[in-house]
N, C-alpha and C positions, 0 to 999 in steps of 0.2 A: 341361432339358438342362444339361450340364456340359462345360466344356472340359477334356479330359484329355490334352492334347497333350504333357504332360511325361512320359508313359509311354514306356518304351523300345520300339523298333520294329525289326524285322528283315524283310528281303525275301529269300526264297529263290527262285532261278530255276535253270533247267537241267533236262534231261530226267529226272534222278533226284532231284529235290527232294522229292517225296512219299515215294519209297522210302527216302531218307536219314532223314527224320523218323520213318518207321515203324521203322527199325532202332535208333534211339537214345532214343526216348521211350516212355512208357507207353501212348500212344494208337495206334490204327490209322489210318494215313494213305494206304496204297496205293490205296484206292478213293475218295479224296476228289475231289469234283467242283467245278467253279466255282460259287461261292455257298455252299458248305458251310462251316460253322463248327465247329471242334473245339477242345477244351481238352486240355492235356497237361502232364505233369511229366517232369523228368529226375531220375534217382535215383542214389544211390551203389550200390555192389554189395550193401550191406546193406539197401537199400530205403528209406533216408531221402532226403528231397527235396533236390535241388540247386537247383531252381527250378520255377516254374509259369508257363505262358503260354497265351494264347488265340490261335487261328489261324483264318484265313479263306482260302479258295482263290479265285483269279481265273483267267482263261483262261491266263495265262502265268507265274503266280507263286503262292507261299504267303506271306501276310503274317502276322506274329506281333507281339503286343504284350504287355507285362508291366510289373510295378510298377517305378517309378523306382529302388527299392532294389536291383533286380537288374541295372541297366544296367552296373555295373562288372564283373560276373562271368558272367552267363548267356550273353551273346553268345560269349564265348570257350569256354564249356562246350559250346555247340551246335556250334561250329566244330571242336572238338577231334578229331573222328573223320573228317573229310572225306577225307584222303589222296587216292586217285585217283577218288573219286566225282564224277560229273558234276553238280555243284551249286555255285552261287555264293551266298554269304551276305553281304548288304550291310546295314550299319547305316543305317537310313532314319529314325532318330529325329528329325532336323532337317528331313527332306524332307516328312513327313506330319504333319498335325494329326489329332486324334482327338476326336470329339464324341460324348458319350453322350446318347441321347434315350430318354425313356420314353413310355408311352401310345401314342396314335395319330398323333403328329406326322408329317407328311409328310417324307420324306427329301429332302435337297437334291439338285439335279441333279449328276450326275457323281461322286457319292459312292460309295465301295465300302461296302456294308452288311454288317455282321457281327452275328450274334446275341450278346447280352450276357447270360450266365446268372448272373452273380455279383453281382446287385443285389437280387434277391428279388422283382422285378416284371418284367413284360414290358419289355424294353429292347433297344436296338441301339447299336452303335458305328458311327459314320460316319467312314471314312477320306477325308480331303480333302487337297489340296496345302496345305502349311503356310501358304503365302501367301494361301490362300483361306479361312482359318478365320474371320476377322472377317466376310467376306461371307456365309459359310454360316450363321453365328450370326444375322446380320441377317435372312437369308431365313427361317430357322426361327422367329425372333421374330415376323416379320410373319404367319406361318402360325398363331400362337397359342401357341408354346412360350415358356417363361420360363426365365431362366438361374438356376441354383443353384450353390453352391460344392461342393467335394469333401467338406466336412464333412457336408453335407446328404445326399449320396449314401452316405456311409459310415454315417450314422445309419439310412438306409433298409435297408441290407443287415444291420446288426446287429439291427434290429427284426424282420427276416425270417429270422434265424438263419443267415446266410451267412458262411462263412469268408473270410479274406483273407490273402494273403502279407504277412509282416511282423507279423501279429497272431496269427492262429490257425495259420499255417503258417510254418515256417522250416527251417533245415538239420538240425534235430533231429526233424522230424516225418515220420511215415509217412502216406501219402495217406489210409489208412483212418481215422486218428485225426481228421482234419479232415472226413471224409466226402466228399472230392472224388473218391474212387475210382469212385463210381457213374457218373460221366460222363467222367472223365479217365483211367481205367485200363481197358484192353481185355484181359480175362483169357484170350482165346482166340488171341491173336497169338503169334508166335514170340519168339525170344530178344532181350533187350535188357538193358542194365545194370540190375540190381535185379529182374529178372523172377522169379528163383527165390524171392526173399524175398516178393514180391507173391503168388506162387502159394501159398507155405506159409501165409501169413497168411489168405488167402481161403479155401483149401480145407481146411486142417487146424488152424488156430489162431485167434488173436485178437490185437488190440493191447491195450496196457495202459491207454490213455486214449481218451476220446471227447469230442466237442464237445457242449456243452449251452448252452441259452439261459437266461439269468437274467432274472427280473422282480421288481422291488422297488418299495416306496413311498418309498424314499429314494435319493439319488444313489449310484451304484456307481462304483468307481475301478478302472482297469486296474492290474494288477500285484499286487493284494492276494490273500491266500490264500483259498481256499474251504474251509470246514470243515463237517463233518457230525458232530454230537455231540462237538465239540471236537477232532476228528481232521482233519488236513489231507488233502484229497482232490484238490486241484488249485489253479489260480489263474485269476483273471479276465484275459482277453486283450483285450477291447474293452468300452467302456461309453459309453452315450449317454442323453440325456434324451429321453423319448418325448413325443409331442404331447398325450397324454391325461392327463398328470399322473403317469404311471408312469415307471419308469426301467428300462432294458434293458441287458443285457450278454451277452457270450459268455465261456465258460470251457472249458478243457480239464481234465477230471476223470477219476478212476479209472473204468474201464469198468463196474464193478459198482455204481455209484451209480444207483439206480432213477429213471426219469423221474418227475417230480413230487415229488422229495424237497425238504424244507425244508432250506436251507443257510444258513450265515453267510458273507457275502463281506466280509472285513475285519470291520467293526463293524455291517454292514447285514444284516438278515434278508431272504432272497430265496427264490424258488421256482426250482428247476432242472428244466428239461424238455429231453429230447433234441432237438437242433437238427434242423430240416427237412433 
């Protein structure tokens, strides 16, 4: 388990909370039921990402959490279109703690359980009162869980080919480039900002970049160029040391680089495979 309480958090209440998110994001929310977890992006009119968040419904609210890098801007972007909508959006970053658990660890009592898709293994986020985080961690520890840091969680998701905001996704990214559209973009829903761009890419076009996973026998470094036969095709976005003596990374490269291609990441020889 890992304490991820530093992530940004919002609580949406009011009778039109689901309708509101349905109108402004890439995801379908109108049919969300208590206990359902969904992921969504906000886009510019041209289809580039404004932010990415994970949501879970309770009986009387929708809770959202997102990367700390988005705390300064994403809440205002979500509130931007409220006008006369019957929804209240509260920043609850300091009110709730967030604990990530993997495997079959029993959930702590009174926690709100949210599926966590962006680690690469079966995982859940547990929402608990911020004041109860230490007690919840102690309870989970007594049940057999052990605490790891954020770097360990990040290494797990890189080794499983999973993108993350601030690494493989930013304000220049189309959802399809990072591969998040499969679960975060609903192509049959009505209009929202960026919907026309999403439809054009999905039904009639393609993006220029794609996410690949790199594997090497030497350490990789984030930020270095990825080359094929001496020609730059992209750059490394994440890099970690694997537990088996291998080294792993993620990179955004040109869409026409075949999976399985031998590449050079900076000075390191690596194999590039389409990310899961």
